[in-house]
mmCIF file of the C-alpha atoms, coordinates in Angstrom:
data_MODEL
# 
_entry.id   MODEL 
# 
loop_
_atom_site.group_PDB 
_atom_site.id 
_atom_site.type_symbol 
_atom_site.label_atom_id 
_atom_site.label_alt_id 
_atom_site.label_comp_id 
_atom_site.label_asym_id 
_atom_site.label_entity_id 
_atom_site.label_seq_id 
_atom_site.pdbx_PDB_ins_code 
_atom_site.Cartn_x 
_atom_site.Cartn_y 
_atom_site.Cartn_z 
_atom_site.occupancy 
_atom_site.B_iso_or_equiv 
_atom_site.pdbx_formal_charge 
_atom_site.auth_seq_id 
_atom_site.auth_comp_id 
_atom_site.auth_asym_id 
_atom_site.auth_atom_id 
_atom_site.pdbx_PDB_model_num 
ATOM 1   C CA . MET A 1 1   ? 110.763 78.081  139.584 1.00 0.00 ? 1   MET A CA 1 
ATOM 2   C CA . SER A 1 2   ? 109.207 74.720  138.621 1.00 0.00 ? 2   SER A CA 1 
ATOM 3   C CA . ARG A 1 3   ? 109.192 73.354  135.116 1.00 0.00 ? 3   ARG A CA 1 
ATOM 4   C CA . PRO A 1 4   ? 106.056 73.999  133.088 1.00 0.00 ? 4   PRO A CA 1 
ATOM 5   C CA . LYS A 1 5   ? 103.716 71.105  132.413 1.00 0.00 ? 5   LYS A CA 1 
ATOM 6   C CA . LEU A 1 6   ? 103.687 71.138  128.608 1.00 0.00 ? 6   LEU A CA 1 
ATOM 7   C CA . THR A 1 7   ? 101.600 69.092  126.253 1.00 0.00 ? 7   THR A CA 1 
ATOM 8   C CA . ILE A 1 8   ? 102.723 69.816  122.698 1.00 0.00 ? 8   ILE A CA 1 
ATOM 9   C CA . SER A 1 9   ? 100.751 68.446  119.762 1.00 0.00 ? 9   SER A CA 1 
ATOM 10  C CA . THR A 1 10  ? 102.351 67.105  116.629 1.00 0.00 ? 10  THR A CA 1 
ATOM 11  C CA . ARG A 1 11  ? 103.450 69.686  114.091 1.00 0.00 ? 11  ARG A CA 1 
ATOM 12  C CA . ALA A 1 12  ? 103.549 72.392  116.792 1.00 0.00 ? 12  ALA A CA 1 
ATOM 13  C CA . LEU A 1 13  ? 106.799 74.312  117.296 1.00 0.00 ? 13  LEU A CA 1 
ATOM 14  C CA . VAL A 1 14  ? 107.701 75.589  120.759 1.00 0.00 ? 14  VAL A CA 1 
ATOM 15  C CA . CYS A 1 15  ? 111.123 77.235  120.900 1.00 0.00 ? 15  CYS A CA 1 
ATOM 16  C CA . GLN A 1 16  ? 113.226 76.715  124.037 1.00 0.00 ? 16  GLN A CA 1 
ATOM 17  C CA . ASP A 1 17  ? 114.281 80.290  124.708 1.00 0.00 ? 17  ASP A CA 1 
ATOM 18  C CA . ASN A 1 18  ? 110.991 81.528  126.167 1.00 0.00 ? 18  ASN A CA 1 
ATOM 19  C CA . ASP A 1 19  ? 109.296 81.871  129.556 1.00 0.00 ? 19  ASP A CA 1 
ATOM 20  C CA . LEU A 1 20  ? 106.656 79.168  130.071 1.00 0.00 ? 20  LEU A CA 1 
ATOM 21  C CA . ARG A 1 21  ? 104.981 78.593  133.460 1.00 0.00 ? 21  ARG A CA 1 
ATOM 22  C CA . GLY A 1 22  ? 102.181 76.311  134.597 1.00 0.00 ? 22  GLY A CA 1 
ATOM 23  C CA . GLU A 1 23  ? 100.015 73.929  132.632 1.00 0.00 ? 23  GLU A CA 1 
ATOM 24  C CA . ILE A 1 24  ? 100.079 74.665  128.894 1.00 0.00 ? 24  ILE A CA 1 
ATOM 25  C CA . TYR A 1 25  ? 98.528  72.728  126.004 1.00 0.00 ? 25  TYR A CA 1 
ATOM 26  C CA . VAL A 1 26  ? 99.834  73.628  122.536 1.00 0.00 ? 26  VAL A CA 1 
ATOM 27  C CA . GLY A 1 27  ? 97.648  72.614  119.591 1.00 0.00 ? 27  GLY A CA 1 
ATOM 28  C CA . ALA A 1 28  ? 98.787  71.273  116.217 1.00 0.00 ? 28  ALA A CA 1 
ATOM 29  C CA . GLY A 1 29  ? 100.631 73.746  114.027 1.00 0.00 ? 29  GLY A CA 1 
ATOM 30  C CA . THR A 1 30  ? 100.921 76.417  116.733 1.00 0.00 ? 30  THR A CA 1 
ATOM 31  C CA . VAL A 1 31  ? 104.236 78.313  116.905 1.00 0.00 ? 31  VAL A CA 1 
ATOM 32  C CA . LEU A 1 32  ? 105.665 79.862  120.087 1.00 0.00 ? 32  LEU A CA 1 
ATOM 33  C CA . HIS A 1 33  ? 108.596 82.089  119.111 1.00 0.00 ? 33  HIS A CA 1 
ATOM 34  C CA . PRO A 1 34  ? 111.686 82.560  121.270 1.00 0.00 ? 34  PRO A CA 1 
ATOM 35  C CA . GLN A 1 35  ? 111.340 85.245  123.947 1.00 0.00 ? 35  GLN A CA 1 
ATOM 36  C CA . CYS A 1 36  ? 107.560 84.926  124.293 1.00 0.00 ? 36  CYS A CA 1 
ATOM 37  C CA . LYS A 1 37  ? 105.948 84.580  127.722 1.00 0.00 ? 37  LYS A CA 1 
ATOM 38  C CA . VAL A 1 38  ? 103.113 82.141  128.458 1.00 0.00 ? 38  VAL A CA 1 
ATOM 39  C CA . TRP A 1 39  ? 102.171 82.079  132.147 1.00 0.00 ? 39  TRP A CA 1 
ATOM 40  C CA . ALA A 1 40  ? 99.422  79.792  133.398 1.00 0.00 ? 40  ALA A CA 1 
ATOM 41  C CA . THR A 1 41  ? 99.736  80.920  137.021 1.00 0.00 ? 41  THR A CA 1 
ATOM 42  C CA . GLY A 1 42  ? 96.035  80.259  137.689 1.00 0.00 ? 42  GLY A CA 1 
ATOM 43  C CA . GLY A 1 43  ? 94.255  77.791  135.432 1.00 0.00 ? 43  GLY A CA 1 
ATOM 44  C CA . PRO A 1 44  ? 95.785  76.174  132.339 1.00 0.00 ? 44  PRO A CA 1 
ATOM 45  C CA . ILE A 1 45  ? 96.269  77.829  128.956 1.00 0.00 ? 45  ILE A CA 1 
ATOM 46  C CA . MET A 1 46  ? 94.936  75.811  126.027 1.00 0.00 ? 46  MET A CA 1 
ATOM 47  C CA . PHE A 1 47  ? 96.011  76.763  122.501 1.00 0.00 ? 47  PHE A CA 1 
ATOM 48  C CA . GLY A 1 48  ? 94.018  75.552  119.528 1.00 0.00 ? 48  GLY A CA 1 
ATOM 49  C CA . SER A 1 49  ? 95.718  74.927  116.196 1.00 0.00 ? 49  SER A CA 1 
ATOM 50  C CA . GLY A 1 50  ? 97.681  77.240  113.933 1.00 0.00 ? 50  GLY A CA 1 
ATOM 51  C CA . ASN A 1 51  ? 98.350  80.074  116.411 1.00 0.00 ? 51  ASN A CA 1 
ATOM 52  C CA . ILE A 1 52  ? 101.428 82.304  116.204 1.00 0.00 ? 52  ILE A CA 1 
ATOM 53  C CA . VAL A 1 53  ? 102.888 83.853  119.369 1.00 0.00 ? 53  VAL A CA 1 
ATOM 54  C CA . GLU A 1 54  ? 105.701 86.223  118.392 1.00 0.00 ? 54  GLU A CA 1 
ATOM 55  C CA . GLU A 1 55  ? 108.697 87.343  120.445 1.00 0.00 ? 55  GLU A CA 1 
ATOM 56  C CA . ASN A 1 56  ? 107.989 89.455  123.527 1.00 0.00 ? 56  ASN A CA 1 
ATOM 57  C CA . ALA A 1 57  ? 104.272 88.656  123.331 1.00 0.00 ? 57  ALA A CA 1 
ATOM 58  C CA . SER A 1 58  ? 102.735 87.719  126.698 1.00 0.00 ? 58  SER A CA 1 
ATOM 59  C CA . ILE A 1 59  ? 99.796  85.429  127.358 1.00 0.00 ? 59  ILE A CA 1 
ATOM 60  C CA . ILE A 1 60  ? 98.886  85.325  131.039 1.00 0.00 ? 60  ILE A CA 1 
ATOM 61  C CA . ASN A 1 61  ? 96.150  83.417  132.871 1.00 0.00 ? 61  ASN A CA 1 
ATOM 62  C CA . ARG A 1 62  ? 95.872  84.395  136.528 1.00 0.00 ? 62  ARG A CA 1 
ATOM 63  C CA . GLY A 1 63  ? 92.274  83.221  136.955 1.00 0.00 ? 63  GLY A CA 1 
ATOM 64  C CA . PRO A 1 64  ? 91.170  79.779  138.108 1.00 0.00 ? 64  PRO A CA 1 
ATOM 65  C CA . GLU A 1 65  ? 89.445  78.857  134.824 1.00 0.00 ? 65  GLU A CA 1 
ATOM 66  C CA . ALA A 1 66  ? 91.254  77.642  131.715 1.00 0.00 ? 66  ALA A CA 1 
ATOM 67  C CA . LEU A 1 67  ? 92.208  80.318  129.182 1.00 0.00 ? 67  LEU A CA 1 
ATOM 68  C CA . ILE A 1 68  ? 91.038  78.846  125.888 1.00 0.00 ? 68  ILE A CA 1 
ATOM 69  C CA . ILE A 1 69  ? 92.624  80.207  122.738 1.00 0.00 ? 69  ILE A CA 1 
ATOM 70  C CA . GLY A 1 70  ? 90.931  79.266  119.472 1.00 0.00 ? 70  GLY A CA 1 
ATOM 71  C CA . ASP A 1 71  ? 92.595  78.569  116.120 1.00 0.00 ? 71  ASP A CA 1 
ATOM 72  C CA . ASN A 1 72  ? 94.722  80.690  113.776 1.00 0.00 ? 72  ASN A CA 1 
ATOM 73  C CA . ASN A 1 73  ? 95.270  83.691  116.056 1.00 0.00 ? 73  ASN A CA 1 
ATOM 74  C CA . VAL A 1 74  ? 98.306  85.972  115.826 1.00 0.00 ? 74  VAL A CA 1 
ATOM 75  C CA . PHE A 1 75  ? 99.871  87.584  118.907 1.00 0.00 ? 75  PHE A CA 1 
ATOM 76  C CA . GLU A 1 76  ? 102.313 90.116  117.473 1.00 0.00 ? 76  GLU A CA 1 
ATOM 77  C CA . VAL A 1 77  ? 105.491 91.463  119.060 1.00 0.00 ? 77  VAL A CA 1 
ATOM 78  C CA . GLY A 1 78  ? 104.922 92.926  122.525 1.00 0.00 ? 78  GLY A CA 1 
ATOM 79  C CA . SER A 1 79  ? 101.185 92.198  122.650 1.00 0.00 ? 79  SER A CA 1 
ATOM 80  C CA . VAL A 1 80  ? 99.638  91.186  125.978 1.00 0.00 ? 80  VAL A CA 1 
ATOM 81  C CA . MET A 1 81  ? 96.704  88.790  126.361 1.00 0.00 ? 81  MET A CA 1 
ATOM 82  C CA . GLU A 1 82  ? 95.245  88.634  129.891 1.00 0.00 ? 82  GLU A CA 1 
ATOM 83  C CA . GLY A 1 83  ? 91.657  87.951  128.863 1.00 0.00 ? 83  GLY A CA 1 
ATOM 84  C CA . MET A 1 84  ? 89.448  84.968  129.698 1.00 0.00 ? 84  MET A CA 1 
ATOM 85  C CA . LYS A 1 85  ? 88.793  83.587  126.225 1.00 0.00 ? 85  LYS A CA 1 
ATOM 86  C CA . ILE A 1 86  ? 89.735  84.280  122.625 1.00 0.00 ? 86  ILE A CA 1 
ATOM 87  C CA . GLY A 1 87  ? 87.998  82.863  119.571 1.00 0.00 ? 87  GLY A CA 1 
ATOM 88  C CA . SER A 1 88  ? 89.614  82.135  116.204 1.00 0.00 ? 88  SER A CA 1 
ATOM 89  C CA . ARG A 1 89  ? 91.355  84.186  113.512 1.00 0.00 ? 89  ARG A CA 1 
ATOM 90  C CA . ASN A 1 90  ? 92.043  87.188  115.774 1.00 0.00 ? 90  ASN A CA 1 
ATOM 91  C CA . THR A 1 91  ? 95.035  89.517  115.535 1.00 0.00 ? 91  THR A CA 1 
ATOM 92  C CA . LEU A 1 92  ? 96.591  91.296  118.493 1.00 0.00 ? 92  LEU A CA 1 
ATOM 93  C CA . GLU A 1 93  ? 98.849  93.820  116.810 1.00 0.00 ? 93  GLU A CA 1 
ATOM 94  C CA . VAL A 1 94  ? 102.160 95.173  118.130 1.00 0.00 ? 94  VAL A CA 1 
ATOM 95  C CA . LYS A 1 95  ? 101.973 96.274  121.791 1.00 0.00 ? 95  LYS A CA 1 
ATOM 96  C CA . SER A 1 96  ? 98.195  95.786  121.999 1.00 0.00 ? 96  SER A CA 1 
ATOM 97  C CA . HIS A 1 97  ? 96.634  94.713  125.290 1.00 0.00 ? 97  HIS A CA 1 
ATOM 98  C CA . VAL A 1 98  ? 93.609  92.526  125.969 1.00 0.00 ? 98  VAL A CA 1 
ATOM 99  C CA . LYS A 1 99  ? 92.862  93.223  129.615 1.00 0.00 ? 99  LYS A CA 1 
ATOM 100 C CA . ALA A 1 100 ? 91.743  90.830  132.357 1.00 0.00 ? 100 ALA A CA 1 
ATOM 101 C CA . GLY A 1 101 ? 88.280  89.316  132.120 1.00 0.00 ? 101 GLY A CA 1 
ATOM 102 C CA . THR A 1 102 ? 87.834  90.136  128.430 1.00 0.00 ? 102 THR A CA 1 
ATOM 103 C CA . TRP A 1 103 ? 86.324  87.738  125.887 1.00 0.00 ? 103 TRP A CA 1 
ATOM 104 C CA . LEU A 1 104 ? 87.205  88.118  122.201 1.00 0.00 ? 104 LEU A CA 1 
ATOM 105 C CA . GLY A 1 105 ? 84.921  86.695  119.536 1.00 0.00 ? 105 GLY A CA 1 
ATOM 106 C CA . ASP A 1 106 ? 86.197  85.559  116.124 1.00 0.00 ? 106 ASP A CA 1 
ATOM 107 C CA . GLU A 1 107 ? 88.098  87.676  113.570 1.00 0.00 ? 107 GLU A CA 1 
ATOM 108 C CA . CYS A 1 108 ? 88.727  90.625  115.901 1.00 0.00 ? 108 CYS A CA 1 
ATOM 109 C CA . VAL A 1 109 ? 91.680  92.982  115.482 1.00 0.00 ? 109 VAL A CA 1 
ATOM 110 C CA . ILE A 1 110 ? 93.171  94.885  118.401 1.00 0.00 ? 110 ILE A CA 1 
ATOM 111 C CA . GLY A 1 111 ? 95.238  97.612  116.716 1.00 0.00 ? 111 GLY A CA 1 
ATOM 112 C CA . THR A 1 112 ? 98.794  98.630  117.454 1.00 0.00 ? 112 THR A CA 1 
ATOM 113 C CA . VAL A 1 113 ? 99.118  100.080 120.991 1.00 0.00 ? 113 VAL A CA 1 
ATOM 114 C CA . CYS A 1 114 ? 95.338  99.741  121.498 1.00 0.00 ? 114 CYS A CA 1 
ATOM 115 C CA . SER A 1 115 ? 93.627  97.986  124.391 1.00 0.00 ? 115 SER A CA 1 
ATOM 116 C CA . THR A 1 116 ? 90.320  96.608  125.526 1.00 0.00 ? 116 THR A CA 1 
ATOM 117 C CA . ASN A 1 117 ? 88.573  97.494  128.762 1.00 0.00 ? 117 ASN A CA 1 
ATOM 118 C CA . GLU A 1 118 ? 88.593  95.001  131.632 1.00 0.00 ? 118 GLU A CA 1 
ATOM 119 C CA . ASN A 1 119 ? 85.756  92.446  131.615 1.00 0.00 ? 119 ASN A CA 1 
ATOM 120 C CA . GLU A 1 120 ? 84.661  93.409  128.118 1.00 0.00 ? 120 GLU A CA 1 
ATOM 121 C CA . ILE A 1 121 ? 82.938  91.075  125.652 1.00 0.00 ? 121 ILE A CA 1 
ATOM 122 C CA . LEU A 1 122 ? 83.892  91.871  122.057 1.00 0.00 ? 122 LEU A CA 1 
ATOM 123 C CA . PRO A 1 123 ? 81.548  90.541  119.365 1.00 0.00 ? 123 PRO A CA 1 
ATOM 124 C CA . ASP A 1 124 ? 82.897  88.826  116.251 1.00 0.00 ? 124 ASP A CA 1 
ATOM 125 C CA . ARG A 1 125 ? 84.813  91.033  113.773 1.00 0.00 ? 125 ARG A CA 1 
ATOM 126 C CA . THR A 1 126 ? 85.325  93.925  116.224 1.00 0.00 ? 126 THR A CA 1 
ATOM 127 C CA . VAL A 1 127 ? 88.209  96.226  115.322 1.00 0.00 ? 127 VAL A CA 1 
ATOM 128 C CA . ILE A 1 128 ? 89.811  98.493  117.950 1.00 0.00 ? 128 ILE A CA 1 
ATOM 129 C CA . TYR A 1 129 ? 91.931  101.260 116.457 1.00 0.00 ? 129 TYR A CA 1 
ATOM 130 C CA . GLY A 1 130 ? 93.335  104.749 116.977 1.00 0.00 ? 130 GLY A CA 1 
ATOM 131 C CA . ASP A 1 131 ? 94.630  106.634 119.988 1.00 0.00 ? 131 ASP A CA 1 
ATOM 132 C CA . LYS A 1 132 ? 91.148  106.656 121.590 1.00 0.00 ? 132 LYS A CA 1 
ATOM 133 C CA . ASN A 1 133 ? 90.589  102.899 121.179 1.00 0.00 ? 133 ASN A CA 1 
ATOM 134 C CA . GLU A 1 134 ? 87.644  103.462 118.855 1.00 0.00 ? 134 GLU A CA 1 
ATOM 135 C CA . ARG A 1 135 ? 85.600  100.424 117.878 1.00 0.00 ? 135 ARG A CA 1 
ATOM 136 C CA . HIS A 1 136 ? 83.641  99.252  114.889 1.00 0.00 ? 136 HIS A CA 1 
ATOM 137 C CA . ILE A 1 137 ? 82.425  95.971  113.420 1.00 0.00 ? 137 ILE A CA 1 
ATOM 138 C CA . PHE A 1 138 ? 84.256  95.042  110.207 1.00 0.00 ? 138 PHE A CA 1 
ATOM 139 C CA . SER A 1 139 ? 81.870  94.096  107.411 1.00 0.00 ? 139 SER A CA 1 
ATOM 140 C CA . GLY A 1 140 ? 84.392  93.629  104.593 1.00 0.00 ? 140 GLY A CA 1 
ATOM 141 C CA . ASN A 1 141 ? 85.886  90.524  103.037 1.00 0.00 ? 141 ASN A CA 1 
ATOM 142 C CA . ARG A 1 142 ? 88.844  88.795  104.729 1.00 0.00 ? 142 ARG A CA 1 
ATOM 143 C CA . SER A 1 143 ? 88.975  85.795  102.387 1.00 0.00 ? 143 SER A CA 1 
ATOM 144 C CA . ASN A 1 144 ? 92.698  86.099  101.560 1.00 0.00 ? 144 ASN A CA 1 
ATOM 145 C CA . GLN A 1 145 ? 93.688  86.461  105.248 1.00 0.00 ? 145 GLN A CA 1 
ATOM 146 C CA . MET A 1 146 ? 93.673  82.679  105.856 1.00 0.00 ? 146 MET A CA 1 
ATOM 147 C CA . SER A 1 147 ? 95.981  81.962  102.915 1.00 0.00 ? 147 SER A CA 1 
ATOM 148 C CA . VAL A 1 148 ? 98.447  84.600  104.157 1.00 0.00 ? 148 VAL A CA 1 
ATOM 149 C CA . HIS A 1 149 ? 98.283  83.099  107.662 1.00 0.00 ? 149 HIS A CA 1 
ATOM 150 C CA . THR A 1 150 ? 98.897  79.585  106.304 1.00 0.00 ? 150 THR A CA 1 
ATOM 151 C CA . ARG A 1 151 ? 101.946 80.737  104.321 1.00 0.00 ? 151 ARG A CA 1 
ATOM 152 C CA . HIS A 1 152 ? 103.260 82.574  107.403 1.00 0.00 ? 152 HIS A CA 1 
ATOM 153 C CA . LEU A 1 153 ? 102.983 79.377  109.491 1.00 0.00 ? 153 LEU A CA 1 
ATOM 154 C CA . GLU A 1 154 ? 104.721 77.303  106.803 1.00 0.00 ? 154 GLU A CA 1 
ATOM 155 C CA . TYR A 1 155 ? 107.585 79.800  106.650 1.00 0.00 ? 155 TYR A CA 1 
ATOM 156 C CA . LEU A 1 156 ? 108.023 79.836  110.445 1.00 0.00 ? 156 LEU A CA 1 
ATOM 157 C CA . MET A 1 157 ? 108.008 76.019  110.594 1.00 0.00 ? 157 MET A CA 1 
ATOM 158 C CA . GLN A 1 158 ? 110.887 75.980  108.089 1.00 0.00 ? 158 GLN A CA 1 
ATOM 159 C CA . ILE A 1 159 ? 112.985 78.876  109.411 1.00 0.00 ? 159 ILE A CA 1 
ATOM 160 C CA . LEU A 1 160 ? 112.709 78.837  113.220 1.00 0.00 ? 160 LEU A CA 1 
ATOM 161 C CA . PRO A 1 161 ? 114.162 75.315  113.725 1.00 0.00 ? 161 PRO A CA 1 
ATOM 162 C CA . LYS A 1 162 ? 117.273 76.339  111.783 1.00 0.00 ? 162 LYS A CA 1 
ATOM 163 C CA . PHE A 1 163 ? 118.183 78.932  114.422 1.00 0.00 ? 163 PHE A CA 1 
ATOM 164 C CA . ASN A 1 164 ? 116.381 77.791  117.602 1.00 0.00 ? 164 ASN A CA 1 
ATOM 165 C CA . HIS A 1 165 ? 116.101 74.607  119.641 1.00 0.00 ? 165 HIS A CA 1 
ATOM 166 C CA . ALA A 1 166 ? 112.584 73.259  120.083 1.00 0.00 ? 166 ALA A CA 1 
ATOM 167 C CA . ARG A 1 167 ? 110.952 71.997  123.283 1.00 0.00 ? 167 ARG A CA 1 
ATOM 168 C CA . SER A 1 168 ? 109.143 68.720  123.619 1.00 0.00 ? 168 SER A CA 1 
ATOM 169 C CA . SER A 1 169 ? 106.321 67.734  125.991 1.00 0.00 ? 169 SER A CA 1 
ATOM 170 C CA . SER A 1 170 ? 107.333 67.339  129.633 1.00 0.00 ? 170 SER A CA 1 
# 
């Protein structure tokens, strides 16, 4: 297996003990936990800033186009992202699955063990929940979500380097 072609921005943290393949751009302040999988087997994967990819999360791009990931997204433990594009401030909860060809808008939540359909376009603030993957558009206030996300990133930037080696650009 060849080494990934990594471009890691300043203030990003990419742990060594993970599975990275292909051409990957990691934006400022993004954190890739140990044991995550980022496979750019088709086109490149381009992370914006402030994203969190937790352990056992998988982000896979098999298509020829770049997979563009916006800013401040969270990919929780065991989630799978195979879609074409994801906006900003989205949450893929534990063991959720964004299927191939799907586009996520901004501020979407894919609930625990929920999934999208293939080739689906989800408008901003879509929430998928429940055992039947029900959908609705969230109209409430998420103003404190960004401050929680910022504190989470700050904590990870302090703690992860104490127990894990970090990668640098190759």
